Each structure stands twice: as C-alpha cells, then as structure tokens.
C-alpha positions as CSV (number, residue, x, y, z in Angstrom):
1,M,-13.1,-7.2,-10.7
2,T,-9.8,-9.1,-11.3
3,P,-8.2,-11.1,-8.4
4,A,-5.1,-8.9,-8.7
5,L,-7.2,-5.7,-8.1
6,A,-9.0,-7.4,-5.2
7,L,-5.6,-8.4,-3.6
8,M,-4.1,-4.9,-4.0
9,L,-7.2,-3.3,-2.4
10,A,-7.1,-5.8,0.5
11,G,-3.5,-5.0,1.1
12,L,-4.1,-1.3,1.0
13,G,-7.1,-1.6,3.3
14,L,-5.0,-3.5,5.8
15,I,-2.3,-0.8,5.7
16,D,-5.0,1.8,6.3
17,S,-6.3,-0.3,9.2
18,T,-3.2,0.5,11.2
19,S,-3.7,4.3,11.3
20,F,-4.4,6.1,14.6
21,G,-8.0,6.6,13.6
22,T,-8.8,3.0,12.7
23,L,-6.7,1.2,15.3
24,L,-5.0,3.4,17.9
25,I,-8.2,5.1,19.2
26,P,-10.2,1.8,19.2
27,V,-7.4,0.2,21.2
28,W,-7.6,3.0,23.6
29,L,-11.4,2.5,24.0
30,L,-10.8,-1.2,24.5
31,L,-8.4,-0.5,27.3
32,T,-11.1,1.5,29.2
33,P,-11.2,0.1,32.8
34,G,-14.2,-1.9,33.9
35,R,-16.9,-3.6,31.8
36,L,-16.5,-3.0,28.1
37,R,-19.5,-1.4,26.3
38,P,-19.2,-2.8,22.7
39,G,-21.8,-0.3,21.5
40,R,-19.2,2.5,22.0
41,I,-16.7,0.8,19.7
42,A,-19.5,0.1,17.2
43,V,-20.5,3.7,17.1
44,Y,-17.0,4.9,16.6
45,L,-16.0,2.4,13.9
46,T,-19.3,2.8,12.0
47,T,-18.8,6.6,11.9
48,V,-15.2,6.1,10.6
49,A,-16.3,3.7,7.9
50,V,-19.3,5.8,6.8
51,F,-17.1,8.9,6.7
52,Y,-14.5,7.2,4.4
53,F,-17.1,5.6,2.3
54,G,-18.6,9.1,1.7
55,V,-15.2,10.6,0.9
56,G,-14.5,7.7,-1.5
57,V,-17.8,8.2,-3.3
58,L,-17.2,11.9,-3.8
59,L,-13.6,11.2,-5.1
60,T,-14.8,8.5,-7.4
61,L,-17.6,10.7,-8.8
62,G,-15.0,13.3,-9.8
63,A,-12.3,10.8,-10.8
64,D,-13.4,10.3,-14.4
65,A,-13.5,14.0,-15.2
66,A,-10.2,14.5,-13.5
67,L,-8.5,11.6,-15.5
68,V,-9.8,13.0,-18.8
69,A,-8.5,16.5,-17.9
70,V,-5.1,15.0,-17.0
71,R,-4.9,13.0,-20.2
72,E,-5.7,16.0,-22.3
73,A,-3.1,18.2,-20.4
74,L,-0.4,15.5,-20.8
75,A,-1.2,14.7,-24.5
76,G,1.2,17.4,-25.9
77,I,4.1,16.6,-23.6
78,P,6.9,14.4,-25.0
79,P,7.0,10.9,-23.4
80,L,10.7,11.4,-22.4
81,H,9.8,14.5,-20.4
82,L,7.0,12.7,-18.7
83,K,9.3,9.9,-17.6
84,G,11.9,12.4,-16.4
85,G,9.2,14.3,-14.5
86,Q,8.1,11.0,-12.9
87,L,11.7,10.3,-11.8
88,V,12.1,13.7,-10.3
89,L,8.7,13.4,-8.5
90,G,9.6,10.0,-7.1
91,L,12.9,11.3,-5.8
92,A,11.2,14.3,-4.2
93,I,8.7,12.0,-2.5
94,I,11.5,9.9,-1.1
95,A,13.1,13.1,0.2
96,L,9.8,14.0,1.8
97,S,9.6,10.6,3.5
98,Y,13.0,11.3,5.2
99,W,11.8,14.7,6.3
100,L,8.7,13.1,7.8
101,E,10.9,10.5,9.6
102,A,13.1,13.2,11.0
103,R,10.1,15.2,12.3
104,A,8.7,12.0,13.9
105,R,12.0,11.6,15.8
106,R,11.9,15.3,17.0
107,Q,8.3,14.8,18.3
108,E,9.1,11.6,20.3
109,G,7.9,11.9,23.9
110,K,5.6,14.9,23.2
111,P,1.9,14.6,23.5
112,G,0.3,14.4,20.1
113,K,-3.2,14.7,18.6
114,V,-4.2,11.3,19.7
115,Q,-3.3,11.8,23.4
116,R,-5.1,15.2,23.5
117,W,-8.2,13.7,22.0
118,R,-8.1,10.9,24.6
119,V,-8.1,13.3,27.4
120,R,-11.0,15.3,25.9
121,A,-13.0,12.1,25.3
122,M,-12.4,10.8,28.8
123,S,-13.5,14.1,30.4
124,G,-16.8,14.1,28.4
125,S,-20.0,12.2,29.1
126,G,-19.0,9.3,26.8
127,S,-22.2,9.7,24.8
128,A,-22.6,8.4,21.3
129,G,-22.4,11.9,19.9
130,A,-19.0,12.5,21.6
131,L,-17.7,9.3,20.0
132,M,-19.0,10.2,16.6
133,S,-17.3,13.6,16.9
134,L,-14.1,12.0,17.9
135,A,-14.3,9.6,14.9
136,V,-15.1,12.5,12.4
137,V,-12.2,14.6,13.7
138,A,-9.8,11.7,13.7
139,A,-10.8,10.9,10.1
140,L,-10.5,14.6,9.0
141,L,-7.0,14.9,10.6
142,E,-5.7,11.9,8.6
143,V,-7.8,11.7,5.4
144,A,-5.4,13.8,3.4
145,T,-2.4,11.8,4.5
146,M,-3.9,8.3,4.0
147,L,-2.1,7.7,0.8
148,P,-3.1,4.0,0.6
149,Y,-6.7,5.0,0.8
150,L,-6.4,7.6,-2.0
151,A,-4.5,5.0,-4.1
152,A,-7.3,2.5,-3.5
153,V,-9.9,5.0,-4.6
154,G,-7.9,5.6,-7.7
155,L,-7.8,1.9,-8.4
156,I,-11.5,1.5,-7.9
157,A,-12.2,4.5,-10.1
158,G,-9.9,3.3,-12.9
159,G,-11.0,-0.3,-12.7
160,D,-13.8,0.0,-15.2
161,L,-16.4,-1.2,-12.6
162,S,-20.1,-0.6,-12.7
163,W,-21.4,1.7,-10.1
164,P,-23.0,-1.1,-7.9
165,V,-19.8,-3.0,-8.0
166,A,-17.6,0.0,-7.4
167,G,-19.9,1.0,-4.4
168,A,-19.8,-2.5,-3.0
169,T,-16.0,-2.6,-3.4
170,L,-15.6,0.7,-1.6
171,A,-17.8,-0.5,1.2
172,G,-15.8,-3.7,1.5
173,Y,-12.6,-1.6,1.6
174,C,-13.9,0.4,4.5
175,L,-14.9,-2.8,6.3
176,V,-11.3,-4.1,5.8
177,M,-10.0,-0.9,7.3
178,T,-12.0,-1.5,10.5
179,L,-11.6,-5.3,10.6
180,P,-8.5,-5.5,12.9
181,A,-10.3,-3.3,15.4
182,I,-13.5,-5.5,15.2
183,V,-11.4,-8.6,15.8
184,L,-9.7,-7.1,18.8
185,T,-13.1,-6.0,20.2
186,V,-14.4,-9.6,19.9
187,A,-11.3,-10.9,21.6
188,R,-11.6,-8.3,24.3
189,L,-15.2,-9.4,25.0
190,T,-14.5,-13.1,25.0
191,A,-11.0,-13.3,26.5
192,H,-10.3,-10.0,28.4
193,R,-7.4,-11.2,30.6
194,A,-5.7,-13.0,27.8
195,V,-5.9,-10.2,25.2
196,E,-5.3,-7.1,27.4
197,P,-1.5,-7.4,27.4
198,L,-1.6,-7.6,23.6
199,L,-3.8,-4.5,23.4
200,Q,-1.4,-2.7,25.7
201,R,1.6,-3.6,23.5
202,I,-0.3,-2.6,20.3
203,N,-1.2,0.7,22.0
204,D,2.4,1.4,23.1
205,W,3.8,0.5,19.7
206,L,1.4,2.6,17.7
207,T,1.9,5.6,20.1
208,R,5.6,5.4,19.5
209,N,5.4,4.8,15.7
210,T,2.2,6.4,14.3
211,A,4.1,9.4,13.1
212,R,6.7,7.2,11.4
213,L,4.1,5.1,9.6
214,L,3.3,8.0,7.3
215,G,7.0,8.4,6.4
216,W,7.3,4.7,5.6
217,T,4.3,4.8,3.4
218,V,5.4,7.9,1.6
219,G,8.9,6.5,1.1
220,G,7.5,3.2,-0.4
221,I,5.4,5.2,-2.9
222,G,8.4,7.3,-3.8
223,I,10.6,4.3,-4.3
224,A,8.0,2.6,-6.5
225,M,7.6,5.7,-8.7
226,T,11.3,6.1,-9.0
227,L,12.0,2.5,-10.0
228,N,9.1,2.5,-12.5
229,A,10.5,5.7,-14.1
230,V,14.0,4.2,-14.3
231,A,12.7,1.0,-15.8
232,R,10.7,2.9,-18.4
233,L,13.6,5.2,-19.3
234,L,15.9,2.2,-19.8
235,L,13.5,-0.1,-21.6
236,E,11.4,2.4,-23.6
237,G,14.1,5.0,-24.2
C-alpha cells in the first residue's frame, strides 16, 4: 500500500467517524448519568465496526466484477462524451448537496432519528442485545449515505492489494471510524468532570449539524468531480 493511499483512507475514516452512528450515539451513551459502564460502549462500537467490516468485505468481493462490467460498458463511448457526462453528473451532485442543505434547515428543531432511538434505548433494559440492535439500525440507516466509506471501499478494491492486506486495511479503516469515540470513552473514564462539558458541546453541535454533514460531503464530491471533468476537457480536449 502506498503512503498516499493510506493517508486518503485515514482522512476518509476520520470523516466517517463524525457520523451520528459512530460519534453522536456514543457521546449520548457517555453522557448517561452516574457511573459509566465502558462495556456498553464497547458492545456498541464493536457491533458498528463489525457491521461495516462485513459490508466492506461484500462490496470488495463484488468490486472486481463490477469494475470489469463498467469498463466493458464504457469502452464504446467516445472519451469526449464521458467527460461531458462526468461534468453533468458533478453539477447534479452539487445541486443535490444544496437540496440536502435546504432540507436540513427545514428540519431544524424537529426530533430526528437519533433522538427517537435515544428514547427507545433509555426505556429498555440496557442489555447488550439492545445496544447491538441500536448499533445495527444506526448503521443500516446511514450506510447508503456514508459516501466517504463507499469511496474508501472503492480505493481498497482498486488498490491492487492482496486479500490479507485488503482485509487488514478494511479492519484498520473501521478502527479509525470508531477511534474518536474510543478516545472520548477513555477520557470520560479518567477525567469525568473535565471532559463532560466537551462531550456536551460535541453532542449539541452534532445534533444541530448531523443533517448538514451529508450535504457538505456530497457537495465536496460534486465539486471534485466537476473540477476534474473541466480540467480533463481543457487539457485533453
């Protein structure tokens, strides 16, 4: 694996670590009054990591066949048309990001998925099974919209890595996704009074901006695609 690939994957993993499933819900668990039970956080984060690792393995297994099919389908299309199509797609993704941002503004102040799941989890027995169910549902709700994760899987699949290396890389990526929550858990255990205000601020910020994060991510991908298409059209003709 090249250093550039490792750096890109680390960056994407850190972006994924700020989602409501990998950070907001763990922060909520860390803010539970009374003595913290770290086993609860461990069960939740392990379930999330295993879920995404499994999804990544399935996507990687089918990636080679999908790439071959795409290459064969695009082989007969003139390069200029492909570049033009990429430009149109990039602009459409940018427009989608503005729509997502507008929807986020309309939903401000309304109880969302995360809040509803918090109430259900608090009213249950707090068993390991309940936390695992919460983790799986949270991952299912966002897996299709975690564009950095899907991009990372594509990079791993296209990185010409052996299966052991690809599997270890995917496992490392899932660890990076949960790393901020792990660090906050350790801080909560060792310095509760000092770290609780920080956790509350993180919780408040994510509650306000979780819906916008998707719009920002989509917009960034659209801008990158658009600029790449413009550069190719100008430089390659």
